[in-house]
VEXDO-607963 format. One record per residue (C-alpha): residue number from 1; residue in three letters; chain; x, y, z. Coordinates in Angstrom, 3 decimals, padded with zeros to 6 digits. Example, Ala and Ser with C-alpha at 12.3 -4.5 7.8 and 13.67 -1.06 7.14 Angstrom:
+-----+--------+--------+----------+----------+----------+
| num | residu | chaine |        u |        v |        w |
+-----+--------+--------+----------+----------+----------+
|   1 |    ALA |      A |  012.300 | -004.500 |  007.800 |
|   2 |    SER |      A |  013.670 | -001.060 |  007.140 |
+-----+--------+--------+----------+----------+----------+
END
This chain:
+-----+--------+--------+----------+----------+----------+
| num | residu | chaine |        u |        v |        w |
+-----+--------+--------+----------+----------+----------+
|   1 |    MET |      A |  028.303 |  012.593 | -044.901 |
|   2 |    LYS |      A |  025.245 |  011.404 | -046.720 |
|   3 |    LYS |      A |  025.900 |  007.808 | -045.746 |
|   4 |    MET |      A |  026.161 |  008.809 | -042.036 |
|   5 |    ILE |      A |  022.771 |  010.628 | -042.196 |
|   6 |    LEU |      A |  021.058 |  007.661 | -043.777 |
|   7 |    ILE |      A |  022.595 |  005.381 | -041.064 |
|   8 |    VAL |      A |  021.462 |  007.780 | -038.271 |
|   9 |    LEU |      A |  018.026 |  007.818 | -039.950 |
|  10 |    PHE |      A |  017.726 |  004.177 | -040.390 |
|  11 |    MET |      A |  018.732 |  003.738 | -036.748 |
|  12 |    SER |      A |  016.095 |  006.272 | -035.504 |
|  13 |    ILE |      A |  013.451 |  004.467 | -037.632 |
|  14 |    VAL |      A |  014.291 |  001.217 | -036.117 |
|  15 |    GLY |      A |  014.251 |  002.556 | -032.660 |
|  16 |    ILE |      A |  010.710 |  004.024 | -033.134 |
|  17 |    ILE |      A |  009.415 |  000.635 | -034.439 |
|  18 |    TYR |      A |  011.190 | -001.405 | -031.670 |
|  19 |    ALA |      A |  009.704 |  001.015 | -029.104 |
|  20 |    ASP |      A |  006.155 | -000.071 | -030.022 |
|  21 |    PHE |      A |  007.189 | -003.771 | -029.825 |
|  22 |    PHE |      A |  006.572 | -005.166 | -026.339 |
|  23 |    LEU |      A |  006.736 | -009.054 | -025.490 |
|  24 |    ASN |      A |  003.460 | -010.231 | -024.291 |
|  25 |    ASN |      A |  004.949 | -011.636 | -021.132 |
|  26 |    ARG |      A |  006.306 | -008.287 | -020.507 |
|  27 |    LYS |      A |  002.834 | -006.570 | -020.740 |
|  28 |    GLY |      A |  000.625 | -005.729 | -017.490 |
|  29 |    ASP |      A | -002.722 | -007.656 | -017.000 |
|  30 |    TRP |      A | -005.360 | -004.741 | -016.766 |
|  31 |    GLN |      A | -008.513 | -007.076 | -017.487 |
|  32 |    ASN |      A | -010.804 | -007.650 | -014.626 |
|  33 |    PRO |      A | -009.448 | -006.021 | -011.740 |
|  34 |    GLY |      A | -011.167 | -005.839 | -008.391 |
|  35 |    ILE |      A | -013.125 | -008.818 | -006.626 |
|  36 |    THR |      A | -013.279 | -012.013 | -008.909 |
|  37 |    ILE |      A | -016.032 | -013.651 | -007.240 |
|  38 |    ASN |      A | -019.376 | -013.438 | -009.142 |
|  39 |    THR |      A | -021.650 | -015.041 | -006.748 |
|  40 |    ILE |      A | -021.501 | -015.288 | -002.862 |
|  41 |    GLY |      A | -023.002 | -018.049 | -000.884 |
|  42 |    VAL |      A | -024.505 | -016.303 |  002.290 |
|  43 |    THR |      A | -024.968 | -019.058 |  004.657 |
|  44 |    LYS |      A | -025.305 | -016.956 |  007.883 |
|  45 |    ILE |      A | -026.705 | -013.522 |  008.855 |
|  46 |    ILE |      A | -026.108 | -012.235 |  012.598 |
|  47 |    ASN |      A | -027.736 | -009.222 |  013.925 |
|  48 |    LEU |      A | -025.002 | -007.386 |  015.886 |
|  49 |    LEU |      A | -027.712 | -005.918 |  018.522 |
|  50 |    ASP |      A | -028.350 | -009.653 |  019.570 |
|  51 |    TYR |      A | -025.050 | -009.630 |  021.561 |
|  52 |    PRO |      A | -025.220 | -008.095 |  025.099 |
|  53 |    ASP |      A | -022.159 | -005.568 |  024.644 |
|  54 |    ALA |      A | -023.874 | -004.183 |  021.478 |
|  55 |    ASN |      A | -025.138 | -000.832 |  021.689 |
|  56 |    ASN |      A | -026.461 |  001.518 |  018.918 |
|  57 |    THR |      A | -027.652 |  004.370 |  021.115 |
|  58 |    GLY |      A | -024.434 |  006.555 |  020.844 |
|  59 |    LEU |      A | -023.274 |  005.626 |  024.113 |
|  60 |    ILE |      A | -019.553 |  006.789 |  024.013 |
|  61 |    THR |      A | -018.322 |  004.186 |  026.556 |
|  62 |    ALA |      A | -020.082 |  001.144 |  024.842 |
|  63 |    ASP |      A | -017.985 | -001.930 |  024.349 |
|  64 |    ASN |      A | -019.320 | -002.581 |  020.738 |
|  65 |    HIS |      A | -015.859 | -004.104 |  019.533 |
|  66 |    LEU |      A | -016.558 | -007.164 |  022.025 |
|  67 |    ALA |      A | -020.068 | -007.661 |  020.366 |
|  68 |    VAL |      A | -018.465 | -007.733 |  016.836 |
|  69 |    GLN |      A | -015.526 | -009.965 |  017.890 |
|  70 |    ALA |      A | -018.137 | -012.322 |  019.382 |
|  71 |    ALA |      A | -020.259 | -012.307 |  016.178 |
|  72 |    ILE |      A | -016.983 | -013.098 |  014.260 |
|  73 |    GLU |      A | -016.352 | -015.940 |  016.557 |
|  74 |    ASP |      A | -020.025 | -017.307 |  015.515 |
|  75 |    ARG |      A | -019.207 | -017.250 |  012.005 |
|  76 |    GLU |      A | -020.392 | -020.050 |  009.727 |
|  77 |    LEU |      A | -017.226 | -021.890 |  008.884 |
|  78 |    TYR |      A | -018.332 | -022.535 |  005.118 |
|  79 |    GLY |      A | -019.921 | -019.758 |  003.309 |
|  80 |    ILE |      A | -020.224 | -015.982 |  003.961 |
|  81 |    THR |      A | -021.380 | -014.527 |  007.324 |
|  82 |    ILE |      A | -022.847 | -011.281 |  007.094 |
|  83 |    ILE |      A | -022.912 | -009.217 |  010.536 |
|  84 |    GLU |      A | -025.591 | -006.736 |  010.264 |
|  85 |    PHE |      A | -025.598 | -003.266 |  012.067 |
|  86 |    PRO |      A | -028.945 | -001.841 |  012.274 |
|  87 |    ALA |      A | -029.432 |  001.798 |  012.023 |
|  88 |    GLY |      A | -027.750 |  003.674 |  014.980 |
|  89 |    GLU |      A | -024.496 |  005.030 |  016.344 |
|  90 |    TYR |      A | -021.964 |  002.596 |  017.642 |
|  91 |    TRP |      A | -018.916 |  003.546 |  019.537 |
|  92 |    PHE |      A | -015.786 |  001.736 |  019.837 |
|  93 |    ASN |      A | -012.649 |  002.127 |  022.125 |
|  94 |    ALA |      A | -010.715 | -000.597 |  020.295 |
|  95 |    PRO |      A | -010.164 | -001.643 |  016.746 |
|  96 |    ILE |      A | -012.393 | -004.288 |  014.780 |
|  97 |    ASP |      A | -009.716 | -007.159 |  013.982 |
|  98 |    ILE |      A | -010.911 | -009.459 |  011.163 |
|  99 |    SER |      A | -008.541 | -012.308 |  010.478 |
| 100 |    ASN |      A | -010.990 | -014.739 |  009.320 |
| 101 |    SER |      A | -012.216 | -015.105 |  005.789 |
| 102 |    ASN |      A | -015.744 | -014.583 |  004.593 |
| 103 |    ILE |      A | -017.179 | -012.078 |  006.938 |
| 104 |    VAL |      A | -019.029 | -009.026 |  005.597 |
| 105 |    LEU |      A | -019.735 | -005.886 |  007.861 |
| 106 |    SER |      A | -023.011 | -004.385 |  006.708 |
| 107 |    GLY |      A | -025.144 | -001.426 |  007.588 |
| 108 |    GLU |      A | -028.252 |  000.139 |  006.774 |
| 109 |    GLY |      A | -026.836 |  002.926 |  004.631 |
| 110 |    SER |      A | -023.924 |  005.431 |  005.390 |
| 111 |    THR |      A | -026.739 |  008.067 |  006.585 |
| 112 |    ASN |      A | -028.387 |  005.547 |  009.077 |
| 113 |    THR |      A | -025.670 |  003.072 |  010.486 |
| 114 |    ILE |      A | -022.567 |  005.178 |  011.940 |
| 115 |    LEU |      A | -019.441 |  003.599 |  013.456 |
| 116 |    LYS |      A | -017.317 |  005.975 |  015.556 |
| 117 |    TRP |      A | -013.893 |  005.299 |  017.276 |
| 118 |    ASN |      A | -012.375 |  007.430 |  020.191 |
| 119 |    GLN |      A | -009.158 |  007.270 |  021.804 |
| 120 |    ILE |      A | -007.440 |  004.573 |  019.901 |
| 121 |    SER |      A | -003.915 |  004.871 |  018.278 |
| 122 |    ASP |      A | -004.194 |  001.935 |  015.984 |
| 123 |    ASN |      A | -006.344 |  001.387 |  012.669 |
| 124 |    CYS |      A | -010.191 |  001.408 |  013.226 |
| 125 |    ILE |      A | -010.618 | -001.866 |  011.163 |
| 126 |    ASN |      A | -007.968 | -004.346 |  010.575 |
| 127 |    VAL |      A | -008.521 | -007.219 |  007.683 |
| 128 |    SER |      A | -005.371 | -009.048 |  007.993 |
| 129 |    GLY |      A | -004.115 | -012.436 |  006.526 |
| 130 |    ILE |      A | -000.930 | -014.377 |  007.278 |
| 131 |    PRO |      A |  002.072 | -012.949 |  005.526 |
| 132 |    GLY |      A |  004.234 | -016.202 |  005.151 |
| 133 |    SER |      A |  008.002 | -016.139 |  004.810 |
| 134 |    ASP |      A |  009.021 | -017.956 |  001.372 |
| 135 |    LEU |      A |  010.074 | -015.868 | -001.634 |
| 136 |    ASN |      A |  007.354 | -015.207 | -004.319 |
| 137 |    GLN |      A |  008.523 | -016.073 | -007.763 |
| 138 |    ASP |      A |  005.493 | -014.509 | -009.786 |
| 139 |    GLY |      A |  005.813 | -010.832 | -008.885 |
| 140 |    GLY |      A |  002.464 | -010.987 | -006.853 |
| 141 |    PRO |      A |  002.010 | -009.782 | -003.333 |
| 142 |    PHE |      A |  001.780 | -013.026 | -001.705 |
| 143 |    ASN |      A |  004.650 | -015.392 | -000.345 |
| 144 |    GLU |      A |  004.412 | -018.836 | -001.430 |
| 145 |    ASP |      A |  003.504 | -019.865 |  001.999 |
| 146 |    ALA |      A |  001.179 | -017.103 |  002.652 |
| 147 |    GLU |      A | -002.574 | -017.088 |  003.981 |
| 148 |    PRO |      A | -004.357 | -014.258 |  002.430 |
| 149 |    ILE |      A | -007.674 | -013.496 |  003.842 |
| 150 |    TYR |      A | -010.580 | -013.704 |  001.319 |
| 151 |    ASN |      A | -013.987 | -012.373 |  000.854 |
| 152 |    VAL |      A | -014.278 | -009.861 |  003.441 |
| 153 |    GLY |      A | -016.803 | -006.948 |  002.865 |
| 154 |    ILE |      A | -017.341 | -003.561 |  004.516 |
| 155 |    GLU |      A | -020.478 | -001.698 |  003.139 |
| 156 |    ASN |      A | -023.327 |  000.697 |  003.795 |
| 157 |    MET |      A | -022.079 |  002.613 |  006.607 |
| 158 |    THR |      A | -020.453 |  005.643 |  008.010 |
| 159 |    LEU |      A | -016.877 |  005.126 |  009.620 |
| 160 |    ASP |      A | -015.696 |  008.161 |  011.811 |
| 161 |    PHE |      A | -012.595 |  008.727 |  013.609 |
| 162 |    ALA |      A | -014.317 |  011.017 |  016.123 |
| 163 |    LEU |      A | -011.482 |  011.664 |  018.395 |
| 164 |    GLU |      A | -011.949 |  014.266 |  021.183 |
| 165 |    GLY |      A | -009.154 |  016.457 |  021.386 |
| 166 |    THR |      A | -005.895 |  016.329 |  019.313 |
| 167 |    PRO |      A | -004.783 |  012.904 |  018.112 |
| 168 |    SER |      A | -000.999 |  013.260 |  019.363 |
| 169 |    GLY |      A |  001.096 |  010.400 |  018.564 |
| 170 |    TYR |      A | -001.673 |  008.480 |  016.797 |
| 171 |    THR |      A | -000.996 |  006.999 |  013.434 |
| 172 |    GLY |      A | -003.843 |  004.806 |  012.402 |
| 173 |    ASN |      A | -006.151 |  004.528 |  009.357 |
| 174 |    ILE |      A | -009.704 |  003.890 |  009.004 |
| 175 |    ILE |      A | -009.450 |  000.634 |  007.008 |
| 176 |    ASN |      A | -005.995 | -001.458 |  007.082 |
| 177 |    LEU |      A | -005.999 | -004.387 |  004.379 |
| 178 |    TYR |      A | -003.039 | -006.551 |  004.763 |
| 179 |    PHE |      A | -002.371 | -009.738 |  002.813 |
| 180 |    ALA |      A | -005.980 | -009.519 |  001.321 |
| 181 |    LYS |      A | -007.566 | -011.127 | -001.779 |
| 182 |    ASP |      A | -011.248 | -010.492 | -003.381 |
| 183 |    CYS |      A | -012.209 | -007.989 | -000.645 |
| 184 |    TRP |      A | -014.464 | -004.949 | -001.050 |
| 185 |    ILE |      A | -015.526 | -001.731 |  000.480 |
| 186 |    ARG |      A | -018.567 | -000.042 | -000.950 |
| 187 |    GLY |      A | -020.975 |  002.411 | -000.081 |
| 188 |    ILE |      A | -019.366 |  004.030 |  002.983 |
| 189 |    GLU |      A | -018.547 |  007.443 |  004.264 |
| 190 |    SER |      A | -015.295 |  007.763 |  005.876 |
| 191 |    ILE |      A | -014.370 |  010.620 |  008.071 |
| 192 |    LYS |      A | -011.242 |  012.050 |  009.397 |
| 193 |    PRO |      A | -008.438 |  009.526 |  009.886 |
| 194 |    VAL |      A | -005.281 |  010.402 |  011.468 |
| 195 |    ARG |      A | -003.309 |  008.755 |  008.690 |
| 196 |    HIS |      A | -005.267 |  007.582 |  005.501 |
| 197 |    HIS |      A | -008.738 |  006.285 |  004.925 |
| 198 |    ILE |      A | -007.794 |  002.968 |  003.254 |
| 199 |    LEU |      A | -004.405 |  001.290 |  003.224 |
| 200 |    LEU |      A | -003.738 | -001.709 |  000.799 |
| 201 |    ARG |      A | -000.489 | -003.515 |  001.414 |
| 202 |    TYR |      A |  000.209 | -006.991 | -000.124 |
| 203 |    CYS |      A | -003.429 | -007.200 | -001.458 |
| 204 |    GLU |      A | -004.786 | -008.434 | -004.741 |
| 205 |    ASN |      A | -008.307 | -008.039 | -006.247 |
| 206 |    ILE |      A | -009.752 | -005.419 | -003.821 |
| 207 |    THR |      A | -012.573 | -003.129 | -004.877 |
| 208 |    VAL |      A | -013.249 |  000.140 | -003.450 |
| 209 |    SER |      A | -016.391 |  001.624 | -004.919 |
| 210 |    GLY |      A | -019.183 |  004.162 | -004.416 |
| 211 |    SER |      A | -017.677 |  005.715 | -001.327 |
| 212 |    TYR |      A | -016.930 |  009.261 |  000.224 |
| 213 |    PHE |      A | -013.776 |  009.923 |  001.805 |
| 214 |    HIS |      A | -013.313 |  013.170 |  003.415 |
| 215 |    GLY |      A | -011.011 |  015.048 |  005.926 |
| 216 |    ALA |      A | -008.169 |  013.928 |  007.980 |
| 217 |    TRP |      A | -006.515 |  015.128 |  011.323 |
| 218 |    ASP |      A | -003.201 |  015.670 |  009.607 |
| 219 |    VAL |      A | -002.850 |  016.752 |  006.044 |
| 220 |    GLY |      A |  000.918 |  017.703 |  006.212 |
| 221 |    PRO |      A |  003.726 |  016.107 |  004.860 |
| 222 |    ASN |      A |  005.650 |  012.642 |  005.917 |
| 223 |    GLY |      A |  002.833 |  010.664 |  004.418 |
| 224 |    PHE |      A | -000.413 |  011.759 |  006.175 |
| 225 |    GLY |      A | -003.942 |  012.659 |  004.994 |
| 226 |    TYR |      A | -004.442 |  010.390 |  002.114 |
| 227 |    GLY |      A | -007.660 |  008.778 |  000.679 |
| 228 |    VAL |      A | -006.529 |  005.401 | -000.772 |
| 229 |    GLN |      A | -002.996 |  004.280 | -000.609 |
| 230 |    VAL |      A | -002.055 |  001.290 | -002.819 |
| 231 |    MET |      A |  001.247 |  000.019 | -001.998 |
| 232 |    LEU |      A |  003.961 | -003.017 | -001.396 |
| 233 |    TYR |      A |  003.171 | -005.109 | -004.552 |
| 234 |    THR |      A | -000.674 | -004.716 | -004.362 |
| 235 |    ARG |      A | -002.254 | -005.631 | -007.678 |
| 236 |    LYS |      A | -005.224 | -005.897 | -009.593 |
| 237 |    CYS |      A | -007.531 | -003.455 | -007.593 |
| 238 |    LEU |      A | -010.242 | -001.505 | -008.570 |
| 239 |    ILE |      A | -010.901 |  001.932 | -007.164 |
| 240 |    GLU |      A | -013.908 |  003.445 | -009.076 |
| 241 |    ASN |      A | -016.859 |  005.953 | -008.426 |
| 242 |    ASN |      A | -015.494 |  007.541 | -005.238 |
| 243 |    ILE |      A | -015.410 |  011.240 | -004.181 |
| 244 |    PHE |      A | -012.491 |  012.366 | -002.093 |
| 245 |    SER |      A | -012.310 |  015.770 | -000.091 |
| 246 |    GLY |      A | -010.020 |  017.767 |  001.895 |
| 247 |    LEU |      A | -007.005 |  015.423 |  001.535 |
| 248 |    ARG |      A | -003.354 |  015.812 |  000.921 |
| 249 |    HIS |      A | -003.805 |  013.286 | -001.795 |
| 250 |    ALA |      A | -006.618 |  011.277 | -002.971 |
| 251 |    MET |      A | -005.210 |  008.200 | -004.413 |
| 252 |    THR |      A | -001.583 |  007.063 | -004.314 |
| 253 |    LEU |      A |  000.482 |  004.041 | -005.661 |
| 254 |    ASN |      A |  003.996 |  003.052 | -004.555 |
| 255 |    ASP |      A |  006.526 |  000.573 | -003.329 |
| 256 |    GLY |      A |  005.773 | -001.964 | -006.289 |
| 257 |    ALA |      A |  001.965 | -001.485 | -006.692 |
| 258 |    ASN |      A |  000.923 | -002.785 | -010.161 |
| 259 |    ASN |      A | -001.913 | -003.492 | -012.490 |
| 260 |    ASN |      A | -004.432 | -001.527 | -010.507 |
| 261 |    VAL |      A | -007.240 |  000.362 | -012.266 |
| 262 |    PHE |      A | -008.407 |  003.966 | -011.033 |
| 263 |    SER |      A | -011.671 |  005.026 | -012.755 |
| 264 |    TYR |      A | -014.283 |  007.635 | -012.411 |
| 265 |    ASN |      A | -013.088 |  009.146 | -009.176 |
| 266 |    TYR |      A | -013.546 |  012.815 | -008.087 |
| 267 |    SER |      A | -011.092 |  014.883 | -005.898 |
| 268 |    ARG |      A | -011.706 |  018.183 | -004.648 |
| 269 |    ASN |      A | -010.306 |  020.713 | -002.144 |
| 270 |    VAL |      A | -007.015 |  019.154 | -002.150 |
| 271 |    ASN |      A | -005.025 |  020.188 |  000.975 |
| 272 |    CYS |      A | -001.365 |  020.534 |  000.086 |
| 273 |    SER |      A |  001.201 |  022.768 |  001.599 |
| 274 |    PRO |      A |  002.793 |  025.613 | -000.386 |
| 275 |    GLU |      A |  006.216 |  024.290 |  000.304 |
| 276 |    TYR |      A |  005.255 |  020.721 | -001.474 |
| 277 |    LEU |      A |  003.925 |  022.465 | -004.306 |
| 278 |    TYR |      A |  007.070 |  024.805 | -004.420 |
| 279 |    VAL |      A |  004.916 |  027.937 | -004.710 |
+-----+--------+--------+----------+----------+----------+
END
């Protein structure tokens, strides 16, 4: 009996010691999350109001998306192009689609530069790379032949899904990043999306900081009303110093997201249904 007790005790001690031992190649890399670029070479600055379709007077029928797409077409091919949004209220009736690297959308502060979308069922802003098709062997978000989009920034502005009426059948997010790397979102206020404020899929080294995300058209079940959703093998992203209010979930990770860092965020006025909380 004593021998059996000693054997069990020995095995328990070995199990405890072994539980603290983890091979280095199996450990996650938590160092240097977020964007990895230290200096950004700005080679061109574009004032959006230089384009005929641009309007910052609050005209709800304005075609500001045409002005933004024209500015993107006029980007500098080598180096960063900043598209400046002077103070004002810009209305959009279509998404902003960014499929080229090295583009920054920059306002004059979230209280001064306000972008509003009305009557669209898609995302407000799409930042999209090319997925590719080959199998990735290193566990990262990109396939071997993928062409991720790089160095895209959205900063210093308010983004508002200001739909009139009820968004029946709408499923869009405010910002959708897909196959993106070394991109950032900072100093924005994001207001009332249908689905999520920010959706990261197959991304790497994204920084979301210093922003305020509040409200959603739908905060019920079935995956609606989130602040920042990090999913589908997205890794090495930094979500910090943000405020979330009136959402079902402020921050979520799922579907293989790994090595992401969330720090110094504040969530208030959580909006969860009683059946979800089992109360």
